[in-house]
ChimeraX commands (.cxc) that place a marker at each C-alpha (Angstrom):
marker #1 position -33.64,105.32,98.25 radius 0.5
marker #1 position -30.05,105.80,97.15 radius 0.5
marker #1 position -28.85,107.50,100.32 radius 0.5
marker #1 position -30.65,105.04,102.61 radius 0.5
marker #1 position -29.24,102.06,100.71 radius 0.5
marker #1 position -25.74,103.57,100.63 radius 0.5
marker #1 position -25.88,104.14,104.39 radius 0.5
marker #1 position -27.13,100.64,105.13 radius 0.5
marker #1 position -24.46,99.06,102.92 radius 0.5
marker #1 position -21.73,101.17,104.50 radius 0.5
marker #1 position -22.72,100.12,108.01 radius 0.5
marker #1 position -23.09,96.47,106.96 radius 0.5
marker #1 position -19.62,96.54,105.43 radius 0.5
marker #1 position -18.08,97.99,108.59 radius 0.5
marker #1 position -19.89,95.32,110.60 radius 0.5
marker #1 position -18.44,92.56,108.40 radius 0.5
marker #1 position -21.86,91.55,107.06 radius 0.5
marker #1 position -21.08,91.99,103.36 radius 0.5
marker #1 position -19.43,89.28,101.26 radius 0.5
marker #1 position -17.89,89.98,97.89 radius 0.5
marker #1 position -17.90,87.93,94.71 radius 0.5
marker #1 position -19.76,85.04,93.18 radius 0.5
marker #1 position -17.81,82.19,94.80 radius 0.5
marker #1 position -18.12,83.55,98.34 radius 0.5
marker #1 position -21.84,84.14,97.91 radius 0.5
marker #1 position -22.33,80.69,96.34 radius 0.5
marker #1 position -20.49,79.00,99.23 radius 0.5
marker #1 position -22.65,80.76,101.79 radius 0.5
marker #1 position -25.89,79.92,99.98 radius 0.5
marker #1 position -24.78,76.32,99.58 radius 0.5
marker #1 position -24.43,76.09,103.37 radius 0.5
marker #1 position -28.06,77.26,103.69 radius 0.5
marker #1 position -27.23,80.66,105.20 radius 0.5
marker #1 position -29.63,83.55,104.58 radius 0.5
marker #1 position -28.06,85.94,102.10 radius 0.5
marker #1 position -29.56,88.80,100.13 radius 0.5
marker #1 position -27.75,89.39,96.84 radius 0.5
marker #1 position -27.22,92.81,95.25 radius 0.5
marker #1 position -25.75,93.53,91.83 radius 0.5
marker #1 position -24.98,96.74,89.96 radius 0.5
marker #1 position -25.77,97.81,86.39 radius 0.5
marker #1 position -22.07,97.39,85.52 radius 0.5
marker #1 position -22.18,93.60,85.96 radius 0.5
marker #1 position -21.55,91.63,82.77 radius 0.5
marker #1 position -24.48,89.82,81.17 radius 0.5
marker #1 position -22.90,86.43,81.85 radius 0.5
marker #1 position -22.24,87.24,85.51 radius 0.5
marker #1 position -25.76,88.59,85.87 radius 0.5
marker #1 position -27.22,85.43,84.34 radius 0.5
marker #1 position -25.06,83.24,86.62 radius 0.5
marker #1 position -26.01,85.26,89.72 radius 0.5
marker #1 position -29.73,85.12,88.93 radius 0.5
marker #1 position -29.51,81.39,88.27 radius 0.5
marker #1 position -27.67,80.85,91.57 radius 0.5
marker #1 position -30.28,82.88,93.47 radius 0.5
marker #1 position -33.15,80.96,91.89 radius 0.5
marker #1 position -31.50,77.62,92.64 radius 0.5
marker #1 position -30.90,78.45,96.32 radius 0.5
marker #1 position -34.07,80.52,96.76 radius 0.5
marker #1 position -32.16,83.71,97.61 radius 0.5
marker #1 position -33.48,87.21,97.05 radius 0.5
marker #1 position -31.63,89.19,94.41 radius 0.5
marker #1 position -31.94,92.87,93.59 radius 0.5
marker #1 position -30.32,94.93,90.87 radius 0.5
marker #1 position -29.29,98.33,92.19 radius 0.5
marker #1 position -30.04,100.95,89.56 radius 0.5
marker #1 position -27.45,103.46,90.76 radius 0.5
marker #1 position -24.05,103.08,89.07 radius 0.5
marker #1 position -21.22,102.95,91.62 radius 0.5
marker #1 position -23.47,102.78,94.68 radius 0.5
marker #1 position -22.15,99.44,95.94 radius 0.5
marker #1 position -18.53,100.38,95.18 radius 0.5
marker #1 position -18.84,103.70,97.04 radius 0.5
marker #1 position -20.76,102.30,100.00 radius 0.5
marker #1 position -18.39,99.36,100.47 radius 0.5
marker #1 position -15.23,101.32,99.73 radius 0.5
marker #1 position -13.99,98.88,97.08 radius 0.5
marker #1 position -13.54,99.47,93.37 radius 0.5
marker #1 position -14.73,96.99,90.75 radius 0.5
marker #1 position -17.43,95.40,92.91 radius 0.5
marker #1 position -20.54,94.33,90.99 radius 0.5
marker #1 position -21.97,91.54,93.16 radius 0.5
marker #1 position -22.31,91.40,96.94 radius 0.5
marker #1 position -24.14,89.31,99.50 radius 0.5
marker #1 position -25.64,90.78,102.66 radius 0.5
marker #1 position -25.50,88.36,105.58 radius 0.5
marker #1 position -26.72,89.93,108.81 radius 0.5
marker #1 position -30.40,89.30,109.52 radius 0.5
marker #1 position -31.03,92.91,110.52 radius 0.5
marker #1 position -29.23,94.22,107.45 radius 0.5
marker #1 position -31.10,91.81,105.17 radius 0.5
marker #1 position -34.41,92.98,106.63 radius 0.5
marker #1 position -33.41,96.64,106.39 radius 0.5
marker #1 position -32.34,96.43,102.75 radius 0.5
marker #1 position -35.40,94.36,101.87 radius 0.5
marker #1 position -37.58,97.05,103.47 radius 0.5
marker #1 position -35.88,99.80,101.42 radius 0.5
marker #1 position -36.61,97.93,98.19 radius 0.5
marker #1 position -40.19,97.07,99.20 radius 0.5
marker #1 position -40.97,100.69,100.06 radius 0.5
marker #1 position -39.40,101.98,96.86 radius 0.5
marker #1 position -40.62,99.35,94.41 radius 0.5
marker #1 position -43.84,98.37,96.12 radius 0.5
marker #1 position -42.69,94.76,96.35 radius 0.5
marker #1 position -39.83,92.40,95.80 radius 0.5
marker #1 position -37.71,92.52,92.67 radius 0.5
marker link #1:1,2 radius 0.2
marker link #1:2,3 radius 0.2
marker link #1:3,4 radius 0.2
marker link #1:4,5 radius 0.2
marker link #1:5,6 radius 0.2
marker link #1:6,7 radius 0.2
marker link #1:7,8 radius 0.2
marker link #1:8,9 radius 0.2
marker link #1:9,10 radius 0.2
marker link #1:10,11 radius 0.2
marker link #1:11,12 radius 0.2
marker link #1:12,13 radius 0.2
marker link #1:13,14 radius 0.2
marker link #1:14,15 radius 0.2
marker link #1:15,16 radius 0.2
marker link #1:16,17 radius 0.2
marker link #1:17,18 radius 0.2
marker link #1:18,19 radius 0.2
marker link #1:19,20 radius 0.2
marker link #1:20,21 radius 0.2
marker link #1:21,22 radius 0.2
marker link #1:22,23 radius 0.2
marker link #1:23,24 radius 0.2
marker link #1:24,25 radius 0.2
marker link #1:25,26 radius 0.2
marker link #1:26,27 radius 0.2
marker link #1:27,28 radius 0.2
marker link #1:28,29 radius 0.2
marker link #1:29,30 radius 0.2
marker link #1:30,31 radius 0.2
marker link #1:31,32 radius 0.2
marker link #1:32,33 radius 0.2
marker link #1:33,34 radius 0.2
marker link #1:34,35 radius 0.2
marker link #1:35,36 radius 0.2
marker link #1:36,37 radius 0.2
marker link #1:37,38 radius 0.2
marker link #1:38,39 radius 0.2
marker link #1:39,40 radius 0.2
marker link #1:40,41 radius 0.2
marker link #1:41,42 radius 0.2
marker link #1:42,43 radius 0.2
marker link #1:43,44 radius 0.2
marker link #1:44,45 radius 0.2
marker link #1:45,46 radius 0.2
marker link #1:46,47 radius 0.2
marker link #1:47,48 radius 0.2
marker link #1:48,49 radius 0.2
marker link #1:49,50 radius 0.2
marker link #1:50,51 radius 0.2
marker link #1:51,52 radius 0.2
marker link #1:52,53 radius 0.2
marker link #1:53,54 radius 0.2
marker link #1:54,55 radius 0.2
marker link #1:55,56 radius 0.2
marker link #1:56,57 radius 0.2
marker link #1:57,58 radius 0.2
marker link #1:58,59 radius 0.2
marker link #1:59,60 radius 0.2
marker link #1:60,61 radius 0.2
marker link #1:61,62 radius 0.2
marker link #1:62,63 radius 0.2
marker link #1:63,64 radius 0.2
marker link #1:64,65 radius 0.2
marker link #1:65,66 radius 0.2
marker link #1:66,67 radius 0.2
marker link #1:67,68 radius 0.2
marker link #1:68,69 radius 0.2
marker link #1:69,70 radius 0.2
marker link #1:70,71 radius 0.2
marker link #1:71,72 radius 0.2
marker link #1:72,73 radius 0.2
marker link #1:73,74 radius 0.2
marker link #1:74,75 radius 0.2
marker link #1:75,76 radius 0.2
marker link #1:76,77 radius 0.2
marker link #1:77,78 radius 0.2
marker link #1:78,79 radius 0.2
marker link #1:79,80 radius 0.2
marker link #1:80,81 radius 0.2
marker link #1:81,82 radius 0.2
marker link #1:82,83 radius 0.2
marker link #1:83,84 radius 0.2
marker link #1:84,85 radius 0.2
marker link #1:85,86 radius 0.2
marker link #1:86,87 radius 0.2
marker link #1:87,88 radius 0.2
marker link #1:88,89 radius 0.2
marker link #1:89,90 radius 0.2
marker link #1:90,91 radius 0.2
marker link #1:91,92 radius 0.2
marker link #1:92,93 radius 0.2
marker link #1:93,94 radius 0.2
marker link #1:94,95 radius 0.2
marker link #1:95,96 radius 0.2
marker link #1:96,97 radius 0.2
marker link #1:97,98 radius 0.2
marker link #1:98,99 radius 0.2
marker link #1:99,100 radius 0.2
marker link #1:100,101 radius 0.2
marker link #1:101,102 radius 0.2
marker link #1:102,103 radius 0.2
marker link #1:103,104 radius 0.2
marker link #1:104,105 radius 0.2
marker link #1:105,106 radius 0.2
view
């Protein structure tokens, strides 16, 4: 799962289909745009709580990636704990990776 997810995130980043940070993700969800949210284990408890609350409110899917540093490495940015995936194909691809690995949505 890790290598597939890393590859998908890397391609999505190069394609400009990854948004970084709570405010950017919130703004996109507020406009009703489909966004899949990913967070890493390094996210603070408060940020995690806020992100989960935001996703519930807007009905967005949210997954916690269990591999430390995966999002940072795949996106090429340090200190990244929360990202939104925006391209329909990328959203479907990442969703499929999680469904195959976890046997359902997180």
